[in-house]
C-alpha positions in Angstrom: 0.0 0.0 0.0 1.3 3.4 -0.9 0.7 5.6 2.2 1.6 8.8 0.3 -1.8 8.6 -1.3 -3.3 9.4 2.1 -1.2 12.6 2.4 -3.2 14.0 -0.5 -6.5 13.9 1.4 -7.9 17.5 1.8 -6.8 18.1 5.4 -4.8 20.7 7.2 -2.5 20.8 10.2 -3.6 22.1 13.5 -2.5 22.4 17.1 -5.2 21.5 19.7 -4.9 23.3 23.0 -6.4 22.5 26.3 -5.7 22.8 30.1 -4.3 20.5 32.8 -5.5 22.5 35.8 -3.4 25.7 35.3 -1.0 24.2 32.7 -1.3 24.8 29.0 -1.1 21.6 27.0 -1.5 20.7 23.3 -0.8 18.4 20.4 -0.7 18.4 16.6 -3.6 16.9 14.6 -4.6 16.8 11.0 -8.3 15.8 11.6 -10.4 18.9 12.2 -13.6 19.0 10.1 -16.6 21.3 10.2 -19.7 19.1 10.6 -22.6 21.5 10.8 -23.3 25.2 10.2 -26.3 25.8 12.5 -24.9 25.7 15.1 -21.3 25.5 13.9 -19.8 22.3 15.1 -16.4 20.6 14.4 -15.2 17.0 14.7 -11.6 16.4 16.0 -9.9 13.0 16.2 -7.2 12.5 18.9 -5.3 9.4 20.0 -6.4 8.0 23.3 -2.8 7.8 24.5 -2.3 11.6 24.0 -2.4 13.6 27.2 -4.4 16.2 25.3 -7.2 13.7 24.9 -7.4 13.1 28.7 -7.4 16.9 29.4 -10.1 17.6 26.9 -12.3 15.0 28.5 -11.8 16.7 31.9 -12.2 20.3 30.8 -14.9 19.8 28.1 -13.2 22.3 25.8 -10.3 23.0 23.6 -8.8 25.5 21.1 -7.8 24.9 17.5 -4.8 26.9 16.1 -4.9 26.7 12.3 -1.2 26.4 11.2 0.1 28.4 8.2 2.8 27.4 5.8 5.1 29.8 7.7 4.9 27.9 11.0 8.4 27.0 12.2 9.3 23.3 11.9 10.5 23.0 15.4 7.0 24.1 16.7 5.5 21.1 14.8 8.2 18.9 16.3 7.6 20.1 19.8 3.8 19.7 19.7 3.9 16.5 17.6 6.8 14.5 18.9 6.8 15.0 22.7 4.2 14.7 25.4 2.6 17.5 27.5 2.9 15.1 30.5 6.6 15.9 30.6 7.0 19.1 28.6 5.6 22.6 28.7 5.1 22.9 24.9 3.9 26.5 25.1 7.0 27.8 26.9 8.9 28.6 23.7 6.0 30.0 21.5 4.0 33.2 21.5 0.5 32.3 22.6 -2.7 33.8 23.8 -5.8 32.5 25.7 -9.3 32.2 24.3 -12.2 33.8 26.3 -12.6 30.4 28.0 -8.9 30.2 28.8 -7.7 27.7 26.2 -4.2 28.4 24.8 -3.7 29.1 21.1 -0.6 30.1 19.0 -0.3 33.7 17.9 2.5 33.3 15.3 2.6 31.0 12.3 -1.1 30.5 12.3 -4.0 31.8 10.3 -6.4 32.0 13.2 -7.9 30.2 16.2 -11.2 28.6 17.1 -12.6 28.0 20.6 -14.7 24.9 21.0 -17.0 23.3 23.7 -17.3 19.5 23.5 -20.9 18.3 23.1 -20.3 14.6 22.5 -17.6 11.9 22.1 -17.2 8.7 20.2 -14.5 6.1 20.9 -13.1 4.8 17.6 -10.5 2.1 18.0 -7.3 3.9 19.0 -8.8 7.4 18.9 -11.6 9.5 20.4 -13.7 11.6 18.0 -14.8 14.9 19.8 -17.8 16.7 18.4 -17.7 20.3 19.6 -19.6 23.5 19.2 -17.7 26.5 18.0 -17.9 29.4 20.6 -15.4 31.8 19.2 -13.3 32.2 16.1 -10.8 34.8 15.0 -8.5 35.4 12.0 -4.9 36.3 12.8 -3.2 36.4 9.4 -3.7 36.0 5.7 -0.9 33.5 5.4 -1.7 30.3 3.3 -2.9 27.6 5.7 -0.8 24.5 6.0 -2.1 21.4 4.3 -1.2 17.8 5.1 0.1 17.4 1.6 2.3 20.5 1.9 3.7 19.3 5.2 4.9 16.1 3.6 5.8 17.3 0.1 7.5 20.6 1.0 8.6 20.4 4.6 9.3 16.7 4.3 7.7 16.2 7.7 6.8 12.8 9.2 3.6 11.6 10.9 3.8 10.9 14.6 2.8 7.3 15.6 -0.2 8.6 17.6 -1.7 10.4 14.6 -4.9 9.1 13.2 -3.3 9.1 9.7 -0.1 7.3 10.7 0.9 4.3 8.6 4.3 2.7 8.9 6.4 3.2 5.8 9.3 0.8 5.4 10.5 2.5 2.2 13.4 5.0 2.4 14.2 7.9 0.1 17.8 7.0 -0.3 18.9 9.5 2.2 22.0 8.8 4.3 20.8 9.6 7.9 17.4 9.6 9.6 16.3 11.2 12.9 15.7 8.4 15.4 13.0 10.4 17.2 10.7 11.8 14.5 11.9 10.0 11.3 13.0 13.1 9.4 15.5 12.1 6.7 18.5 14.2 5.9 18.4 14.6 2.1 22.2 15.0 1.5 25.0 12.5 1.2 26.8 10.8 4.1 29.7 13.2 3.6 27.4 16.2 3.7 25.8 15.0 6.9 29.2 14.3 8.6 30.3 17.8 7.7 27.3 19.4 9.4 28.3 21.4 12.6 28.2 19.5 15.8 25.4 21.7 17.1 23.1 20.8 14.1 19.6 19.9 15.2 16.7 18.1 13.5 14.6 20.7 11.8 11.4 18.9 12.9 11.9 17.8 16.5 15.1 19.7 17.4 17.1 16.7 18.7 20.9 16.7 18.4 22.8 15.4 15.4 24.0 12.5 17.5 20.5 11.0 17.5 20.5 10.6 13.7 21.1 7.0 12.5 22.4 5.8 9.1 19.8 4.5 6.7 
C-alpha cells in the first residue's frame, strides 16, 4: 500500500490546545472538520494515548490553532513528537488565551477557534470529539498548512499517535534519519558528517548524535 496517497486527502494541520489545571497543553492533529453550520460544530480526532485527549475529556473544551505554511518546523516537532505530560510545549512559543482560557498560538497561524465538547465517540485507537464553536478569530492571511504541503515541501513525518499514521518501510535514499521523528536528511553521508556538531533536527530539534544511518 502506498501511504503517500493518504497525504493528498484534503486536510490541514492544527494544534489543539487545552488545560491541565493551570498548565497549558496541546498536540498536533490533521483531523479537524466542520460538521454542521447551525450551530457551527467541528469534529476532532485525537489518539487515546495523547495527554491532550485526557485533558479535553476533563475540561470539556479546547482550542484549534490553524497552522500556516510559515509555521516553524520546530514548533510542529515540539507539539507533535513530545508529550505535554513531561514538557511545557507553550513555553517557547508566542500564545494567547481564548475567552474560555484555552491556549492558542499567535504566530505561524491563520487563526484560532474555541470549542466546547458536546459529544464523544470512541473509535478504535482514537476519540472523536464533536464540539460547538464558541469563538473564532482570524490572525493572518498566510496560506494555511495542508497535510500534503507538510509532507511534500517540509518533508515532515507523521507521529505514531496520529490518526493518519501508517508505517512506511521505504526510504528515500537519504543517508541519515532522525531516530525520534523519522526526518530524513536529504544530503550525502559526507554532507551529513560535515554538518556542525550543534546541528539539530529541523522537525523535532534533537541533536545530530541522534541521527542514525539508513
